[in-house]
Structure formats: C-alpha cells, structure tokens
C-alpha positions as CSV (number, residue, x, y, z in Angstrom):
1,M,0.0,0.0,0.0
2,K,2.8,2.4,0.9
3,F,4.6,1.6,-2.3
4,T,1.4,2.3,-4.4
5,A,0.9,5.6,-2.6
6,L,4.5,6.6,-3.2
7,A,4.2,5.5,-6.8
8,I,1.1,7.6,-7.3
9,L,2.8,10.6,-5.6
10,A,5.9,10.2,-7.7
11,A,3.7,10.0,-10.9
12,L,1.8,13.2,-9.9
13,F,5.1,14.9,-9.1
14,I,6.6,14.0,-12.5
15,I,3.4,15.1,-14.3
16,G,3.3,18.3,-12.3
17,C,6.9,19.0,-13.1
18,G,6.3,18.4,-16.7
19,N,3.3,20.8,-16.6
20,T,5.4,23.3,-14.8
21,A,8.2,23.1,-17.3
22,D,5.7,23.5,-20.2
23,G,4.1,26.4,-18.4
24,M,7.5,28.0,-17.8
25,K,8.3,27.6,-21.5
26,E,5.0,29.2,-22.5
27,D,5.5,32.0,-19.9
28,S,9.0,32.6,-21.2
29,A,7.8,32.8,-24.8
30,D,5.0,35.2,-23.8
31,N,7.4,37.3,-21.8
32,R,9.8,37.5,-24.8
33,Q,7.0,38.6,-27.1
34,K,5.8,41.2,-24.6
35,A,9.4,42.5,-24.2
36,A,9.7,42.7,-28.0
37,D,6.4,44.5,-28.4
38,S,7.4,46.9,-25.6
39,T,10.7,47.6,-27.2
40,E,9.1,48.2,-30.6
41,N,6.7,50.7,-29.0
42,V,9.5,52.5,-27.3
43,V,11.5,52.7,-30.5
44,E,8.5,54.0,-32.4
45,G,7.7,56.6,-29.7
46,A,11.3,57.7,-29.8
47,K,11.2,58.1,-33.6
48,N,8.0,60.1,-33.4
49,A,9.4,62.3,-30.6
50,G,12.7,62.7,-32.5
51,A,10.9,63.7,-35.7
52,A,8.9,66.4,-33.9
53,F,11.9,67.6,-32.0
54,G,14.1,67.5,-35.1
55,A,11.5,69.5,-37.1
56,A,11.5,72.4,-34.6
57,T,15.2,72.2,-34.1
58,M,16.0,72.2,-37.8
59,L,13.6,75.1,-38.5
60,T,15.4,77.6,-36.4
61,P,18.7,77.7,-38.4
62,K,16.7,77.5,-41.7
63,V,14.8,80.6,-40.8
64,K,17.9,82.4,-39.5
65,V,19.8,81.7,-42.7
66,A,16.9,82.8,-44.9
67,L,16.6,86.1,-42.9
68,E,20.3,86.7,-43.0
69,A,20.5,86.0,-46.8
70,D,18.0,88.8,-47.6
71,K,20.1,91.9,-48.3
72,R,17.4,94.2,-47.0
73,L,17.6,92.5,-43.6
74,A,21.4,92.1,-43.6
75,D,21.9,95.6,-42.2
76,P,23.9,95.5,-38.9
77,A,21.2,97.8,-37.5
78,N,18.8,94.9,-37.7
79,L,19.0,92.2,-35.0
80,I,16.7,89.2,-35.4
81,D,16.6,86.2,-33.1
82,V,14.7,83.1,-34.0
83,D,13.3,80.5,-31.7
84,S,11.2,77.5,-32.7
85,T,9.0,75.0,-30.9
86,D,6.7,72.4,-32.3
87,D,3.9,74.9,-32.8
88,M,5.5,78.3,-33.0
89,V,8.4,80.3,-34.6
90,T,9.2,83.4,-32.6
91,L,11.0,86.4,-34.1
92,S,12.5,88.8,-31.6
93,G,15.0,91.7,-31.6
94,H,14.6,94.8,-33.7
95,V,14.6,96.1,-37.3
96,K,14.8,99.6,-38.8
97,T,11.3,99.7,-40.3
98,S,7.8,98.2,-40.1
99,A,8.3,97.0,-43.7
100,L,11.3,95.0,-42.6
101,K,9.3,93.5,-39.8
102,E,6.7,92.4,-42.3
103,L,9.4,91.1,-44.6
104,A,10.8,89.0,-41.8
105,T,7.4,87.4,-41.3
106,E,7.0,86.7,-45.0
107,I,10.4,85.1,-45.2
108,T,9.8,83.0,-42.1
109,Q,6.4,81.8,-43.5
110,K,8.1,80.8,-46.8
111,V,10.6,78.7,-44.9
112,I,7.9,77.1,-42.8
113,T,5.9,76.2,-45.9
114,E,8.9,74.9,-47.8
115,A,9.8,72.7,-44.8
116,G,6.3,71.3,-44.8
117,S,5.8,72.5,-41.2
118,K,2.7,73.9,-39.5
119,Q,4.2,76.3,-37.0
120,K,2.6,79.7,-36.5
121,I,4.7,82.9,-36.4
122,E,4.9,85.2,-33.5
123,N,6.7,88.4,-34.6
124,K,8.0,90.3,-31.5
125,L,10.3,92.4,-33.6
126,E,10.5,96.0,-32.4
127,V,10.9,98.8,-35.0
128,K,13.9,101.0,-34.1
129,S,14.9,103.7,-36.6
C-alpha cells in the first residue's frame, strides 16, 4: 500500500513538473513577445518624438539663414533672433522699419511652408529707426 501511494505521488510529481516546465516555456515565450512588443513601442515613440523635436530644431537655423540671406535685412542695425517650438516660430529683436518687420514674417512663412511644417509665427520684432 505504501509503495502504491509513493508511486502515485511520484507520478503526480513528475506530471506536475512536466506541466510546470511546459508552463514555464509558455510563460517565457509570452514574456519574450511582450518585451519585443514593448521595445518596438519605445522605439516607435522615440522616432516620433525625435521627428517632432528635429523639425522644430532644424527650422530655427533655416529661418535664421533665410533672414540673413536677404540683403534688406542684412543691415547690422537689424538684429533678429529666431526660436522654434513644435507649434511656434518666434522672431524677436529689432529692425529699422515696419516694412522690414513684415518682410521677416514673410520670409519666415516661406521657410515654414517649404519645410512642410505647420508652425505659426509670433513676430515680436521692435521697430527702431
């Protein structure tokens, strides 16, 4: 009787271990897939964030170069600073005339359009004659 009981317990233990091993394999495979999915989501999020950050970051020098390239704005009496965020390009500093202030806005809008961006323009330029 003791032998039969021990044999039954041993059989149950072996079956249980086999089930546990199979379960561990399945859990391991599930966890690998979850980790791969999570990594893919992180990478995709980083790409999207990088694209948005890169667009705003790259727009600032493009606008600055375009403004400096215009001979009418190249006067040392004009000082134009450019800052960009995901939704706004801000022009600050000063120019000699209101016409130059408007020109700076037009040039900035052209750069934004050519870059395929959607930023709005905030022109804080002061007119100093």
